N, C-alpha and C positions, 0 to 999 in steps of 0.2 A: 794178420797174415794174409798174403794174397792167395787166391785160389788157383788151381791148375786150369789152364785153358788150352784148347786146341785151336791153332790158327790156320786159316786157309793160305794159299800161296801168295795171295795179294794183300794179306794182312788186313782184310776188311771184315772177316767173319771169324768168330770164336765160339767154342762151346764151353760153357762154364761148368762148375762142379755138379750143378743140379741137372745137367743135360740140356739146358735151354740154349738155343742159339742167340748169340749177341752179334749185332752188325754195327760197324762203325761207319759213319758217313761224314762227308766234308761239306757237301753242297746239296741241300734238300731240293733244289730245282733241277739239278742235272745228274746226280748219282743214280745209277741204274742197278737194280739187284735182281732182275729177271734172269733165269738160267739160259734163256734162248739167245743164241748168237747167230744172226741172220744177215747176210749181205743184201741190203735193200736195192731194189731196182730204182731207176730215176723216173720220177713221175713228171713227164713233160706234156707238151701240147698234143702228142700223139696217143696219150693214154685215153682209153675209151671209158669214161665214167658211165655213159648210157648203155648198160648191158641188158636192159629189160625191154628191148624192142622185140616185137614178134614172138618167136618161139622162146626167146630169153625170159619172157614172163612166165611161161610154163615151167622152164627149168628152175627159176627162183621159187615158184610156188611149191614144187615138189621138194626141193632141197630145204626150203625155209619152213614151210608149214607141215609137211608130211614126215620129214626126217629130223631136222635140227630142233624144232620146237618140242616134240615129245622127248627127245634125248636130253634137252636142256632142262625140262621139267624133272625128269628122273634124277639127273645129276645134282641139281640144286636142292632138291628135297632130301634125297637119300644120302648124298655124300657131304654136302655143305650144311644140311639142316637149316636151309634158308627160310627166313620169315620176313614179311614186309609189314611195316607200320605206316599208315597214312596213304594207302593206295586209293582210298575213297576221293582224295584230292584230285586224282586224274580223271575220274568218271565224267565230270562236266565237259571235258575236253576230248571226248572220243571222236568228235567231228572237227577237231582243230589240230593243226600241226603245232608241235612245240619242241623246245630244246631241253635236254636234261644234262646236268653236270654232276659228276660223282667223284669220290676218292678212288684212287687207282691202287688196290691192295690185294687183288686176287688174280693169279695167272689164268686160271680156268673159269672162275666165277664171273669175272668182269664182262666177258663177251656174252654171257648167258643170262644173268639175273635181270637186266633191264627188259629182256624179252618176256620174262614172266610177269613182272608187276606192271608192265605197259600193255599187256595182252588185252584185247585182240589187235592192237595197233601193229603196223609194220614198223620195225625199229631198225635204224641205220646207225653206224658207228664211224665217227671221224677217227682215223687210225694213222700210225706211222706207216710209211711204205713197206717196212719189213713184213707187215701183216699180209701183204698181197704178193710177196716175192717168193714164197715157197712153191716148188713145182706143182704139187697137187693141192695141198691145203690152201695155198694162196689163191688158186682159182675158185675154190669153194667159198673162201671168205669173200671174194668179190661178189659172188652170186647171192650170198645171204646177208649182205648189208655193210661190208667194209668200204669206207670212203677214204682213200689214202690222201694225205696232205700233199699239196703240189710242190714241185721243186722249181718250176719256172713260171714266168708271168702268164704265158699262154695257158698253162695248166691251171693256174689260179683262177682264170676267168671261167674255165670249164667247171672247176670245182664249185665256184660260187653259184653258177647256174644250176648245177646238179643239187646242191644243198637246198637252194630256194625251191626247186621243183618238189623235193621231198616234203618240205614244209607245206607247200601249197596243196599237196595231195593228202594232207592231214596225217602224215607219218610223225614218228618221233626221231629226233636226231640226238644221239648220245655223244658227249664229249667228256674226256677225262683231262681236265686242265693241268693236273700234276704231271701229266705226260709219261712219267716213268713209273714202273711198278715197284712198289715196296711191299712184299708179301706180309700180310697180317699186321701192318702198321696201324696203330690205334689213334694216331693224331691226324691233324689235317695240315699238310705242308703248305708253305707259301707258294703261290702260283701266280703267273703273270696274267694280265687282263686281255692278252692278245685274242683269245678265242671268244671273247664276249662281244666282239664286233659283229658276229653273225646275227644274234637276235636283235641287236640294236639296229642293224641295217634293215632287217625285215619287220621290226617292231613286233616280234613274236613273243608269246608267253614262255616263261622259263621255269623249270622245276629243278631242284637239286635233290640228290639222294646220297645218304651217308651210310656206308657199310660199317657196322660195329661188330665186335667179337665178344661172344658170351660163352662162359664155361659150359661144357657138356659132361654129364655124369659118366657115360659109358665110353667116351672117346677122348683121346688126348687132344686132338685138334678142336678148336672152338667152333660153335655154330655162327653163322652170319645173320645178323638182324639188320635190315635196311630201313632207314627212316626217310620218308619223303616229305619235302617242304615246298611250298609255293601255292599259287603261281606268283612269280615276280615278273614285273614289267619294266622295260627301260623308262627312265624318268625323262620325259620329253621336254621338261623345262630347262634341262641342262644342255650345254654344248656337247657335241658328239664325243669328244675325248673324255669329258667328265662323266657323260652318260655311261660309257663303257666301264670306266673305273668304278663308278657308283654301283653298277650291277654286279661287277666282280666282287666288291667289298661286301655287299649284302648276302651274296651266295656264300662267300667264305665264312662270314659270321654265323650263318645258319648251320653250316656244316660243323664248325667248331662247337656250336652249342649242342649238337647231336653226338659228336664224338665221345663225350664224357660218359655215354651209356655203355661203352666197352668196360667189361669187368675182368678181363684177363689179358695178359701180354705174352702171347705164344712165342714171339720173337721180340727181343729187346733191341731198340735202336739207340745208339749213343753218338752224339756229335763228337767228332775227332778233334782233339786239341793238339797244338804243336808239341806239347810235352806228354801226350798220351802214352802211357806205357802198356795199354791193352790189357790192364787187369780188370776183371769183372767180379 
């Protein structure tokens, strides 16, 4: 007997008889399940990536260290119940810039948690332009570390210079290669190797972090436990395209190995089939 379910207007989300949300997807690289709908600005050669000149450094320090970091600590600990395993791997790299790749599964946690386990490093995030397009929050995001992806060749050159400068100054640059947020997803999606060209070009160390979901006794939502792995380095014996692909494959394999530590599925994701009748 099929269970009663409630469907959303796009036929992507249902609620089964146990009250658990079920999401149907077609394309794990491109489907987006974040609730936010934002008209993104165009990031062209006129976009100013360098906002930390002069008084801009003071503004960043106040927003990032005195406001955002304490709030992030409280939110990740009290709301998400966040815990990190493997943070000691980062300690030898306190005076070295590095890239970090993670799975994209938390609307509010993903911009905050890396600031906690990479502390006291400055952390920057490669983001979709939508993250800097909001009238007020977008401006704040720019100040506290959002690096929007470029839309033009001129912007791409500025973007590359800015990312390189952050690595050279020993900061951490965080990238979510899955690109789209799938809340509470417990697997690791297939993702392209496009973003792995950055550490290959700079021959920089790379870490990955895998957010897993664990049951909590007193709350319905699970806690997040993050596992850190690395460092990984580009294999310089390979040609550049193979070097990029190899780095992507090693990161993906490490994340898949950690994802099995999730012990609860708060939201169930099911691949949509042509004959799918949406029964859960």
